[in-house]
N, C-alpha and C positions, 0 to 999 in steps of 0.2 A: 591571272588563267580561266580561260571564258569557256565553260562548255556551252553544246553545238542547241541546248536552248537560250541559250543566250544567259547562266547564270554563271555567275562568279563562284573560283572558289579562293582561296588562298595562297599563295607562292610561298613554298620553303621557303626563301628569304622574312617574308611578311612574318611567317606562323613563327622562325628561329626568334624575333625580338620581341613579339606578340605575345607567343604561349605561355608565359614562366606562370601561371596560375590556374589552376584550374578547381570546378569545384564539383563532386561526383551528384547525382540525380539521381533522384528516386521517388518512385509515386505510391500513392496509401491513397486505401480504398475504404470509406466506410460506410458498410451495410446501415442502411435507415428504414426503422419501419413504424409508425408514427409513437415517435416520440422516440424509438428504444434503438441503441447502436449495438452491433455485433463486435465482439472483444474476443483475442486469441490473450488463453496465458504464454507469454515467452517461456521456454524449457530448453539447455542444453547450446546455447549458442554466443556465448562470454558474452553479451552486450541487455543487460534488463533481466534477464533473468529472475523469473518469480513477480514479472512487471506485464499487466496489460498492455496491449498494445491493438495496432490497427484490425478491423475483418482483415486485411489481405494487404501487403509491402511489401516493393522489391527494391532491387537496384533497374534503373534503366537501362540496357543494355547495348554496346554499340552499334549504328545502322536501327534498333529503334525507336521509335516517338514515345515519349509519356502514356496516351491513350495505349498503342498497342502494350508496352509494360505493363501497363492499369488490370489489363482484362487478360491478361498473359497468366499475372502471379493471383488472378485470384482464382480463375482454375486451378493453379497449380498445389497454391495454397489450401484452398475449401471446397474446390471443385464445383463454383456454378459459373453460368454464363454468361457474362455481361456483354453489353452492343454498345459500341464506342457513342451512342449519343447516350446512352442512359447515365451517362458521368458527367456529374454536375460540376464545375470548380467549385471550391469552398476556399483556398487561398495559396498561395507557392509563398514556403517560407528559404528565406536565404537565413542558412542556421549554420553557425561553429560553434566547437567545443574544447573543453578546458588546455587541451594538449597544444592544438594550434598546428599541430602535423597535418596533411595532407589529408588524410582519410578523416579531420575532422572539419574540411571545408564542402558544405552542403548548401542542395537547393533541391526542397521537399515540393511536390507537387499534392496536392490533399483533394479528394475529389470525395461527392457521396454519390450512391448508388439505391435509388429504392424499388430496381425494377431489373430480375435476376433468373436464370429458367439455374432449377437443381436446386436440392438443402443442402445450404451448408452444412459441410461435414472437416472436420482436420486430415486433411492431406500425407502430411510432412513433419518431422520430429521436430522441431524447433519451434513447437508449444504444445502443452498435454491437455487445454482446456477451451473449447470455446463455448462462449455466455453471453444470451442478450441480456443488457442493461438499459434501464432510464435514463435516459440522457442528465437528469435532475437528481442522480443518484447514482451516480459512479461509484466502483473499487477507489481505495487509498493510494493504490498503488498502481498508477498509469502511468503510462512513459513520458517525460515531462511537458515535450514539445507536440505529443498527440493531446497532453489534458486538455492543454493551452488550445487547441484546435475547437476540442468537443467542449471545454466549457465556455469557450465565445458563439456555436452554435446555440446551445442552449440559450444565453445571454442572448441572442441575436447582435452583440457586438462583433461581429467577425470581417476583417478589414481585409482583403482581397490579396495585398502584398503585407508580408510578416515578417519579422529577424528577431531573432533568436541568439543569444550567448554573446551579444557582439557588446552588451553593457549590464552582466549579470543585475537583477534587480533594480536597475531602473528603465523608469517608467515607457522611456523612448526605445531602452530596449522589446519589451510586451512584453518577453517572458524569457524566464531562465532558468538553467538548474537550480541553481540558486533561491529564483522566488517561487519555483513550484507552481501550483495553480493560478491565477489569476482571479484573482475577488473584487478586485476591485475595477470595473473595462469604465466606469468617467474617469476616476484616475488615468488612465490609459490617453481615452479623448482628449482629456482635456490640454492634454503634452500636445496632443498630434493633430486637432483641428483647429488651431486659434482659440482655445476659450470654448467650445463648444462643448458641451455633455450633455450627452444622449441619457435615455431611461422612460421606464412605463408610468404613464399620468398616474394619480393618486387622486382621492377624493378631496384632498384639499387642492388643489389642480380650478373646479369644477369652472371657476366663476372667472377665473381670467381665460382656462380655456374662452367662456361664452368672448368674451371679450375681445380676444386675439383672433377669434372667427370672425367675429365682425371688420376687422379690421384688415387680417389678413383674405380671406375669402373670396371668391371669384363668383360665386352663384347667386346674385338678390332674390333669386323667385324660386327658392329652399324653401320648405317646411321653415318657417323661427326654432332656432336652437333653444334648449330649458335647459337650465342645471338635474333637472328633473330625469331624462335622460339622457343626461351624458353622466352620471351617476350611478345607472343602471349598467348600462354599457360596463361600466367598469367594475361593478358585481358583481356582471355575467361574466363576463373575461376580464381578469385586472390586467394583464400585461397586452391586449391588442390597441391600444388607446400610445405609439410612443410619441416622446415630446424631446423637442432639442434646447437646451436653456444656452443663456449666452449672460453672462452678470445674476442671476438666479428667474432674469424672464426668459417667459416661453416663444420663443423666433421660429419654432418652428412646430408640426406635430403632419404625424400621417396615423390612420385606423388600419391592423390587421387583421381582418379578420377572414375565423375558421367554422364551417357548421363542421365541419367531419367528410363533405364530400365538394363543396368547393373552397376559394382560392376567391377575398373579396378586398380593396384599397380604397377605403376613402380618404378626404379630408387632409391629403397630401396640400399642406400650403407652408409658407415661408413669409416670417415678416418684408415686407416689401424693402427697409431699408439692409437687408439682411440675405435680397437675395447675393446669383452668380457668386454662391461661396462655397459650393459643393452640399450645403445643408441638406436640399432637396435631396440629394444622390444619395448621400451619408444614409440618411433615414429610411428612402430606397432601399438600402445596402440592407439595413437589418428588419425590415420586412419583411425582407424576402428570405433572411434565413430565420424569421424565426414561422413563417408559416409552411417552408421547407422543411422544416425541426416536425414539424406536427403531419409530416406525412401528407405535407399539398405537392402535387403534381402542375396545376397550374393556375396562374395566376389571373384575375381580372379588374381592369380601376374605370371608372364613371369619370370622363375627359369632360369638359364643357369644350362644344366648337367654336367657340372662339378664343381662347385661351390658347394663344399662339406659343406661349412661354411655356406650358406644361405640355401641349402639344409637341414642341420640341424635346422637352426633357424625357416625357415619355416613351417616343421613339427612341433617342439614343441610349435608351435601356434596355432596346430590344422589344421595346410593343409591341404590335401592328393594329390596326385598326381593321373592327369587321364589316363594311358596310352594308354585307347580308340580313344586319339587326337592329332591332329598336327597341330600347327600351321601354316600357310597356309599366303607368303607376297608378294606384287608388288608393288615395284616402279614406282610412275606415267610418 
């Protein structure tokens, strides 16, 4: 069946033979502010009462987009107005529950929001408290699948598509009610990304990082790296330098720096023999998640003019070139 504008709709016959399974869509919004998240203490709902949950959340109604649902729920539950453009996608989670019944078949859309108008306040009786928490110091009882998302944001390890409840406790499942909060992000990544693991660099990595940048770096004209400079970076901001490892060796890096005003990305590099495996893209996803959790609202990067592979990656990630700006440098 074809509409006037050319779009097609499913016929009744097709729907009858292919519509046997459905998932319940829901929108979740986390208000974030400088490393803190606003949570509701659920009450009187019959589901996870006495547990902390998202700033606002609810089902997507028929004929409503998930963005509209997120905006609506935020207004109805905590009285804040959010522009759709202020909703930053975090992950889409395909989730199932222990009963196996239709109500347990879910697709959850998680958003972060750092800009809103109005003072958050509880407006509905399904929660009894609204409180800000540090992302690294969450209360013990946070709804399991929501806790997974928050822990992954804090760790800089949230994937764009996640699954929950299909193989409880397994790495493939990523999280489950039985598994609780995810403490070992590297275990999940090793299973999901061909043995490549991701973590913050530490002082023991300094010499290997210097050698790696000599082999994988693209800028021969930059000042020579030094162990002392890398050590200073790690001492000042231990989580800024993210490394990818394969069988113990460093195969990728990115530096995600934030000074409280601007977020800058440096040293995105992948070992030549490991390129085109998605390592650079995964490093960037983690770097952006870290910067977003710190409160950054815009990211910038330095990309060499002749680095065609790098320019293609940055463009595919949504970055645009600012031709009206030039970088000015001076060595002290």
